[in-house]
C-alpha positions as CSV (number, residue, x, y, z in Angstrom):
1,X,0.0,0.1,0.0
2,X,1.2,3.5,-0.8
3,X,0.0,7.1,0.2
4,X,0.4,9.7,-2.4
5,X,0.2,13.1,-0.6
6,X,-0.5,16.6,-2.2
7,X,1.6,18.8,0.2
8,X,-0.3,22.0,-0.8
9,X,-4.0,21.0,0.2
10,X,-5.2,20.5,3.7
11,X,-2.4,22.8,5.3
12,X,-1.4,21.9,9.0
13,X,-3.7,18.8,9.2
14,X,-1.8,17.3,6.3
15,X,1.3,17.3,8.2
16,X,-0.2,15.7,11.3
17,X,-1.6,13.0,9.0
18,X,1.6,12.3,7.2
19,X,3.4,12.0,10.7
20,X,0.8,9.4,11.8
21,X,1.2,7.5,8.7
22,X,5.0,7.2,8.8
23,X,5.1,6.4,12.3
24,X,2.6,3.6,11.6
25,X,5.2,2.3,8.9
26,X,3.2,3.2,5.7
27,X,4.9,4.1,2.6
28,X,4.2,7.9,2.1
29,X,5.4,9.9,-1.0
30,X,4.7,13.6,-1.9
31,X,3.8,14.9,-5.1
32,X,6.2,17.6,-6.5
33,X,4.4,19.1,-9.4
34,X,1.1,19.1,-11.4
35,X,0.4,15.6,-12.8
36,X,3.0,13.8,-10.7
37,X,0.3,11.8,-8.7
38,X,-0.7,10.3,-11.9
39,X,2.9,9.2,-12.7
40,X,3.5,7.8,-9.1
41,X,0.2,5.9,-9.2
42,X,1.0,4.3,-12.5
43,X,4.7,3.4,-11.7
44,X,4.1,2.0,-8.1
45,X,4.0,-1.8,-7.5
46,X,1.6,-1.3,-4.7
47,X,-1.8,-2.9,-5.2
48,X,-3.7,-0.2,-3.2
49,X,-2.9,3.6,-4.0
50,X,-4.2,6.0,-1.5
51,X,-4.7,9.7,-2.6
52,X,-4.4,12.2,0.3
53,X,-5.7,15.6,-0.7
54,X,-8.6,17.0,-2.5
55,X,-10.5,16.3,-5.6
56,X,-7.4,17.4,-7.7
57,X,-5.1,14.9,-5.9
58,X,-7.8,12.1,-6.3
59,X,-8.1,13.0,-10.0
60,X,-4.4,12.7,-10.7
61,X,-4.1,9.3,-8.7
62,X,-7.1,7.9,-10.3
63,X,-5.8,8.6,-13.7
64,X,-2.8,6.6,-13.1
65,X,-4.8,3.6,-12.1
66,X,-7.2,3.3,-15.1
67,X,-6.5,0.1,-17.0
68,X,-4.6,-1.5,-14.1
69,X,-5.7,-3.9,-11.4
70,X,-4.7,-1.5,-8.7
71,X,-7.3,0.1,-6.3
72,X,-8.1,3.6,-5.3
73,X,-8.2,4.6,-1.7
74,X,-9.0,8.2,-0.5
75,X,-8.2,10.2,2.7
76,X,-10.0,13.4,1.9
77,X,-8.5,16.7,3.2
78,X,-9.0,19.2,0.4
79,X,-11.1,22.3,-0.1
80,X,-14.2,20.5,-1.4
81,X,-13.6,16.8,-1.5
82,X,-16.7,16.2,-3.7
83,X,-16.0,12.7,-4.7
84,X,-15.1,11.5,-1.2
85,X,-18.3,13.0,0.2
86,X,-20.4,11.4,-2.5
87,X,-18.9,8.0,-1.7
88,X,-19.4,8.4,2.1
89,X,-15.6,8.5,3.0
90,X,-15.2,10.2,6.4
91,X,-13.2,13.3,7.0
92,X,-12.2,11.9,10.3
93,X,-8.8,10.5,9.5
94,X,-9.1,7.4,11.8
95,X,-12.2,6.4,10.3
96,X,-11.0,6.9,6.8
97,X,-7.9,5.0,7.3
98,X,-9.9,2.2,8.8
99,X,-12.1,2.1,5.8
100,X,-8.9,1.8,3.6
101,X,-7.7,-1.1,5.8
102,X,-11.0,-2.9,5.6
103,X,-10.7,-2.7,1.9
104,X,-14.4,-3.0,0.7
105,X,-14.3,-2.0,-3.0
106,X,-16.8,-1.0,-5.8
107,X,-16.4,0.0,-9.3
108,X,-15.8,3.6,-10.1
109,X,-16.7,5.2,-13.7
110,X,-14.5,7.6,-15.2
111,X,-15.9,10.7,-17.4
112,X,-13.8,12.3,-20.2
113,X,-14.3,15.9,-21.2
114,X,-12.2,16.7,-24.3
115,X,-10.0,13.7,-23.4
116,X,-9.5,15.0,-19.8
117,X,-10.6,12.6,-17.1
118,X,-13.0,13.5,-14.3
119,X,-14.3,11.3,-11.6
120,X,-16.6,13.8,-9.8
121,X,-18.0,16.6,-12.0
122,X,-17.0,18.6,-15.1
123,X,-18.7,21.6,-16.7
124,X,-18.7,25.0,-18.6
125,X,-20.1,28.4,-17.7
126,X,-20.1,30.2,-14.4
127,X,-18.7,27.4,-12.3
128,X,-15.7,27.0,-14.9
129,X,-15.1,30.7,-14.5
130,X,-15.2,30.7,-10.6
131,X,-12.7,27.6,-10.9
132,X,-10.4,29.7,-13.0
133,X,-10.6,32.7,-10.8
134,X,-10.1,30.5,-7.7
135,X,-7.0,29.0,-9.0
136,X,-5.6,32.3,-9.9
137,X,-6.4,34.1,-6.7
138,X,-3.6,32.5,-4.8
139,X,-5.7,31.5,-1.6
140,X,-7.2,28.1,-0.8
141,X,-10.4,27.2,1.2
142,X,-14.1,27.4,1.0
143,X,-14.1,31.1,1.9
144,X,-11.9,32.1,-1.0
145,X,-14.1,30.0,-3.3
146,X,-17.4,31.8,-2.1
147,X,-15.7,35.2,-2.5
148,X,-14.7,34.5,-6.0
149,X,-18.0,33.0,-6.8
150,X,-20.0,36.1,-5.5
151,X,-17.8,38.4,-7.5
152,X,-18.1,36.4,-10.6
153,X,-22.0,36.2,-10.3
154,X,-22.4,40.0,-10.3
155,X,-20.9,40.2,-13.8
156,X,-21.6,36.9,-15.3
157,X,-24.4,36.6,-18.0
158,X,-25.9,33.5,-19.6
159,X,-24.5,32.0,-22.7
160,X,-26.3,30.0,-25.6
161,X,-25.6,26.2,-25.5
162,X,-26.5,23.5,-27.9
163,X,-26.5,20.1,-26.1
164,X,-26.6,16.8,-27.9
165,X,-27.1,13.9,-25.4
166,X,-27.1,10.3,-27.0
167,X,-28.3,11.6,-30.4
168,X,-31.1,14.0,-28.9
169,X,-30.6,17.9,-29.2
170,X,-31.6,20.6,-26.8
171,X,-31.1,24.3,-26.8
172,X,-30.6,26.5,-23.5
173,X,-29.6,29.9,-22.5
174,X,-27.6,28.9,-19.4
175,X,-25.5,30.2,-16.6
176,X,-23.7,26.8,-16.5
177,X,-23.8,23.2,-17.4
178,X,-22.4,20.6,-15.1
179,X,-21.9,17.0,-16.0
180,X,-21.7,14.6,-13.0
181,X,-20.2,11.3,-12.5
182,X,-20.8,12.0,-8.7
183,X,-23.4,14.0,-7.0
184,X,-21.5,17.1,-5.9
185,X,-19.0,19.9,-6.3
186,X,-17.9,19.5,-2.9
187,X,-18.6,20.6,0.6
188,X,-22.1,19.0,0.4
189,X,-23.3,21.1,-2.7
190,X,-25.1,18.6,-4.6
191,X,-25.3,19.9,-8.2
192,X,-26.0,16.5,-9.9
193,X,-27.9,14.8,-6.8
194,X,-29.2,11.8,-8.5
195,X,-25.8,10.7,-9.9
196,X,-24.5,7.2,-9.4
197,X,-20.6,6.9,-9.9
198,X,-20.9,3.3,-10.9
199,X,-23.9,3.1,-13.2
200,X,-22.3,4.0,-16.4
201,X,-24.3,7.0,-17.1
202,X,-23.6,10.8,-16.6
203,X,-26.0,13.2,-15.0
204,X,-26.4,16.7,-16.7
205,X,-27.6,19.7,-14.9
206,X,-28.4,22.8,-16.8
207,X,-28.9,26.0,-14.6
208,X,-30.6,29.0,-16.4
209,X,-30.4,32.6,-15.0
210,X,-32.2,33.4,-11.8
211,X,-32.6,36.7,-9.8
212,X,-30.2,37.5,-6.9
213,X,-33.2,37.4,-4.5
214,X,-33.4,33.8,-5.4
215,X,-29.9,33.0,-4.3
216,X,-30.7,31.8,-0.7
217,X,-33.5,29.6,-2.1
218,X,-31.3,28.0,-4.7
219,X,-28.5,27.6,-2.3
220,X,-30.9,25.6,0.1
221,X,-31.9,23.3,-2.8
222,X,-28.3,22.8,-3.7
223,X,-27.2,21.9,-0.1
224,X,-30.4,19.5,0.5
225,X,-29.9,17.6,-2.8
226,X,-33.0,19.1,-4.4
227,X,-31.6,21.4,-7.1
228,X,-33.2,19.4,-9.8
229,X,-36.6,20.4,-8.5
230,X,-36.1,24.1,-9.3
231,X,-37.9,25.8,-12.3
232,X,-34.6,27.1,-13.3
233,X,-32.9,23.8,-13.6
234,X,-33.1,21.2,-16.3
235,X,-31.7,17.7,-16.0
236,X,-30.7,14.9,-18.4
237,X,-28.8,11.6,-18.3
238,X,-26.7,10.1,-21.1
239,X,-23.3,8.5,-22.0
240,X,-22.2,10.7,-25.0
241,X,-22.7,14.3,-24.8
242,X,-21.6,17.2,-27.1
243,X,-21.8,20.7,-25.8
244,X,-21.6,23.7,-28.4
245,X,-21.3,27.3,-27.3
246,X,-20.7,30.5,-29.1
247,X,-17.3,31.3,-27.8
248,X,-14.2,29.7,-26.4
249,X,-13.7,30.0,-22.6
250,X,-12.7,28.0,-19.5
251,X,-14.2,24.6,-18.7
252,X,-13.2,22.3,-15.7
253,X,-12.7,18.6,-14.8
254,X,-13.0,18.0,-11.0
255,X,-12.5,21.6,-10.4
256,X,-9.3,22.1,-12.3
257,X,-10.0,24.7,-15.1
258,X,-8.6,24.5,-18.6
259,X,-9.2,26.6,-21.8
260,X,-11.5,25.0,-24.2
261,X,-13.0,25.7,-27.7
262,X,-16.6,26.1,-28.7
263,X,-17.2,22.3,-28.7
264,X,-16.7,20.0,-25.8
265,X,-17.2,16.3,-26.1
266,X,-18.0,14.4,-22.9
267,X,-18.3,10.6,-22.5
268,X,-18.3,7.9,-19.8
269,X,-16.0,4.9,-19.2
270,X,-17.9,2.5,-17.1
271,X,-16.1,0.6,-14.4
272,X,-12.8,2.2,-15.2
273,X,-11.2,1.3,-11.8
274,X,-12.0,0.2,-8.3
275,X,-12.3,2.5,-5.3
276,X,-12.4,1.7,-1.6
277,X,-15.6,2.8,0.2
278,X,-17.0,2.2,3.7
């Protein structure tokens, strides 16, 4: 078993966890650059590879396990930890470690957006712009993410999107579109609340513009897993998705933003790897 640690996410708590793991005799390695987690996961001979960090770290490690017989473990300590929360993995270190030691596994699907893997959610529009601004602001944590989100909301306007899902076409003026393999962005915010990460299907949530006065109500729906019940929200499910928009801009995969063109192709790879869950 090997523990791959992102030294950036988690701050002081991460140092304590690493100290405990090393004292217990576990093999612990740190990532040294973006994408290093994928390399370490692919090259290790360990059968269980544990990502210690947030969704970005989990994404890197999981990418390195696709097509192998190795198993993914997760100790969540990032800013959002969307996939870990979806899978029911505890943020209490001792409980998360016990889960890994017990070794109960289930299959995990992998999504691809323009050939980039995601295991929780991907998307375009408002949330992708927020992901870009959050990455560039130089500060971590939920508070910084909320601050960038509120600043972006004041100036962001809907875009026109054409969406083709398994051959059927839809048109929307939307603030953002999220495609989920799991149920949430992170921190309990369930944007694709009905998603199942091992059913071989992606859930699509299209959010249209709504008034500022409705923000508390919409936030309540988001946190209670009822966002799909809003009149401003349209939901779909599918395996092969093409999103076309009028101009280039950011998109994101598990919260990591990247520049993308006017066309995004998204698909699902069923049971791409195995993950340890409670």
